[in-house]
N, C-alpha and C positions, 0 to 999 in steps of 0.2 A: 634547153636550147632547141630552137626550131630550125629545121633544115628546109631550105628552099630549092626546089628543082628548077633548073634554068633551061631555056631553049637557046643553046649556044653551041657553036662548032668546037669550042675549046673547053668551056666550063660545064660540068654536069650538075653541080649543086654548090651551095654555100650555106654555112651556118655561122651564127655570131654569138659569142658570149660577151654581152655588154658589161658585165661586172668585172671582167678581166681584160677587156678590149682585145679579144682573140678572134680572129677570122679563120674559119676552117673552109677549105676549098677542095672540092673533088673535081678532077679533070676528066674529060672524055676518055683519055687513055688509061684510066684506072688508078692513077696516082692521086694522093691526097696530101695536103700540106696545112700546117697551122702557121698563121702570121700573127706576131705579137705586137701590141701597142697600136692597133688600128682603131682610130676614132669611129664612132657610129656614123658620122656624117659621110665618111669615105665609103662605108658599106652601103649606105642609102644611095649614094651617087652611082655605085655599080649596079645595084638592084633596079634603079629607075632610069638608067641610061636608055634613051629611046632608039639609039642606033645599034649598039652592040655591047653586051655585057662583057665579052672577052676584051674588046678594045678598051673599055673603061677600066677593067682589071689591069691590063697591061700599063695603062697610063698612070694609074693611081697606086698600084701595089708592086708591080714588077720593076719599079724604078730603083729598088734596093734600099728604100728607106726603112722598111720593116723587117726585123729578123724573122726567119722562117725555119721550119723543120718539117721533114717528111714524116708523115704519121700513118698509123693504121686507124681508120675511122672507128673500129670497134673499141679502141682504147678510150674513146671519148663518148661512147654511147650514141654514135651517129649511125643511123640505119640507112644504108645505101642500097 
């Protein structure tokens, strides 16, 4: 799983497990979450949003469609 660092005031990084459709997100405040059932197209839309990664994340993920869990990135071999 590859981690992508972001230039965002709210998001620090994301990583995606396409085999399990799991999106991992690290926030600038140090918290990290796993979102389940996220299609790859949604992840690509966040990554390639030309205006704001954070705004795209809010519109596509924070709308409550995907179940989420607070995580420790080291449990998933995510190096932050």
